[in-house]
C-alpha positions as protocol buffer text, in pm:
chain_id: "A"
residue {
  index: 1
  type: MET
  ca { x: 0 y: 0 z: 0 }
}
residue {
  index: 2
  type: SER
  ca { x: 134 y: 344 z: -93 }
}
residue {
  index: 3
  type: ARG
  ca { x: 212 y: 586 z: 190 }
}
residue {
  index: 4
  type: TYR
  ca { x: 190 y: 966 z: 174 }
}
residue {
  index: 5
  type: THR
  ca { x: 208 y: 1278 z: 387 }
}
residue {
  index: 6
  type: LEU
  ca { x: -106 y: 1490 z: 358 }
}
residue {
  index: 7
  type: VAL
  ca { x: -32 y: 1862 z: 399 }
}
residue {
  index: 8
  type: TYR
  ca { x: -350 y: 2047 z: 480 }
}
residue {
  index: 9
  type: GLY
  ca { x: -442 y: 2368 z: 658 }
}
residue {
  index: 10
  type: LEU
  ca { x: -765 y: 2516 z: 788 }
}
residue {
  index: 11
  type: ARG
  ca { x: -861 y: 2842 z: 949 }
}
residue {
  index: 12
  type: LEU
  ca { x: -1214 y: 2960 z: 1014 }
}
residue {
  index: 13
  type: VAL
  ca { x: -1270 y: 3337 z: 988 }
}
residue {
  index: 14
  type: PRO
  ca { x: -1587 y: 3551 z: 981 }
}
residue {
  index: 15
  type: ASP
  ca { x: -1763 y: 3589 z: 647 }
}
residue {
  index: 16
  type: HIS
  ca { x: -1627 y: 3868 z: 422 }
}
residue {
  index: 17
  type: SER
  ca { x: -1313 y: 3917 z: 634 }
}
residue {
  index: 18
  type: VAL
  ca { x: -1064 y: 3754 z: 392 }
}
residue {
  index: 19
  type: LYS
  ca { x: -890 y: 4002 z: 166 }
}
residue {
  index: 20
  type: SER
  ca { x: -661 y: 3752 z: -12 }
}
residue {
  index: 21
  type: VAL
  ca { x: -523 y: 3400 z: 8 }
}
residue {
  index: 22
  type: GLU
  ca { x: -159 y: 3338 z: -81 }
}
residue {
  index: 23
  type: GLY
  ca { x: -10 y: 3003 z: -177 }
}
residue {
  index: 24
  type: ALA
  ca { x: 201 y: 2804 z: 67 }
}
residue {
  index: 25
  type: THR
  ca { x: 539 y: 2655 z: -18 }
}
residue {
  index: 26
  type: LEU
  ca { x: 686 y: 2324 z: 99 }
}
residue {
  index: 27
  type: THR
  ca { x: 1058 y: 2252 z: 109 }
}
residue {
  index: 28
  type: LEU
  ca { x: 1111 y: 1884 z: 30 }
}
residue {
  index: 29
  type: ALA
  ca { x: 1382 y: 1658 z: 173 }
}
residue {
  index: 30
  type: ASP
  ca { x: 1589 y: 1689 z: -147 }
}
residue {
  index: 31
  type: GLY
  ca { x: 1589 y: 2069 z: -118 }
}
residue {
  index: 32
  type: THR
  ca { x: 1338 y: 2138 z: -394 }
}
residue {
  index: 33
  type: THR
  ca { x: 1020 y: 2333 z: -329 }
}
residue {
  index: 34
  type: ALA
  ca { x: 659 y: 2256 z: -413 }
}
residue {
  index: 35
  type: GLY
  ca { x: 353 y: 2476 z: -399 }
}
residue {
  index: 36
  type: VAL
  ca { x: 36 y: 2403 z: -205 }
}
residue {
  index: 37
  type: THR
  ca { x: -287 y: 2541 z: -344 }
}
residue {
  index: 38
  type: LEU
  ca { x: -512 y: 2698 z: -83 }
}
residue {
  index: 39
  type: HIS
  ca { x: -888 y: 2696 z: -130 }
}
residue {
  index: 40
  type: THR
  ca { x: -1175 y: 2885 z: 32 }
}
residue {
  index: 41
  type: ILE
  ca { x: -1530 y: 2769 z: 105 }
}
residue {
  index: 42
  type: ASP
  ca { x: -1806 y: 3000 z: 234 }
}
residue {
  index: 43
  type: GLY
  ca { x: -2115 y: 2902 z: 432 }
}
residue {
  index: 44
  type: THR
  ca { x: -2261 y: 2796 z: 763 }
}
residue {
  index: 45
  type: ILE
  ca { x: -2088 y: 2529 z: 973 }
}
residue {
  index: 46
  type: PRO
  ca { x: -2310 y: 2247 z: 832 }
}
residue {
  index: 47
  type: GLN
  ca { x: -2255 y: 2377 z: 477 }
}
residue {
  index: 48
  type: LEU
  ca { x: -1879 y: 2396 z: 536 }
}
residue {
  index: 49
  type: ARG
  ca { x: -1867 y: 2038 z: 667 }
}
residue {
  index: 50
  type: ARG
  ca { x: -2055 y: 1905 z: 364 }
}
residue {
  index: 51
  type: ALA
  ca { x: -1846 y: 2109 z: 121 }
}
residue {
  index: 52
  type: LEU
  ca { x: -1520 y: 1999 z: 284 }
}
residue {
  index: 53
  type: ASP
  ca { x: -1627 y: 1633 z: 270 }
}
residue {
  index: 54
  type: ARG
  ca { x: -1710 y: 1669 z: -101 }
}
residue {
  index: 55
  type: SER
  ca { x: -1384 y: 1853 z: -167 }
}
residue {
  index: 56
  type: LEU
  ca { x: -1175 y: 1584 z: 3 }
}
residue {
  index: 57
  type: ASP
  ca { x: -1363 y: 1306 z: -178 }
}
residue {
  index: 58
  type: ALA
  ca { x: -1302 y: 1480 z: -512 }
}
residue {
  index: 59
  type: PHE
  ca { x: -931 y: 1527 z: -432 }
}
residue {
  index: 60
  type: PHE
  ca { x: -878 y: 1157 z: -367 }
}
residue {
  index: 61
  type: ASP
  ca { x: -1097 y: 1052 z: -662 }
}
residue {
  index: 62
  type: LEU
  ca { x: -874 y: 1257 z: -895 }
}
residue {
  index: 63
  type: LEU
  ca { x: -546 y: 1140 z: -744 }
}
residue {
  index: 64
  type: PRO
  ca { x: -369 y: 916 z: -996 }
}
residue {
  index: 65
  type: GLY
  ca { x: -205 y: 590 z: -899 }
}
residue {
  index: 66
  type: ALA
  ca { x: -437 y: 468 z: -625 }
}
residue {
  index: 67
  type: ALA
  ca { x: -381 y: 97 z: -595 }
}
residue {
  index: 68
  type: GLU
  ca { x: -686 y: -128 z: -628 }
}
residue {
  index: 69
  type: ASP
  ca { x: -632 y: -267 z: -276 }
}
residue {
  index: 70
  type: ASP
  ca { x: -633 y: 91 z: -139 }
}
residue {
  index: 71
  type: ILE
  ca { x: -961 y: 162 z: -316 }
}
residue {
  index: 72
  type: GLU
  ca { x: -1116 y: -166 z: -197 }
}
residue {
  index: 73
  type: ALA
  ca { x: -1002 y: -112 z: 164 }
}
residue {
  index: 74
  type: PHE
  ca { x: -1077 y: 258 z: 198 }
}
residue {
  index: 75
  type: GLY
  ca { x: -1311 y: 358 z: -87 }
}
residue {
  index: 76
  type: ASP
  ca { x: -1684 y: 398 z: -47 }
}
């Protein structure tokens, strides 16, 4: 089974208080850098939970290279 490190960040702020969102940068073990795309979702707490669940599901559905045993063990 493939192993990964998931880099993820969340911060909840009041509606209409975000002026901009800047990308984050990772420095990898070999010294290279990689960007992390940051996303925003607006709504009530129940709406945010549903949207985050859908967003995470979509992320993993689009991820190439998932082994069949990973999908069978952890997929819905």
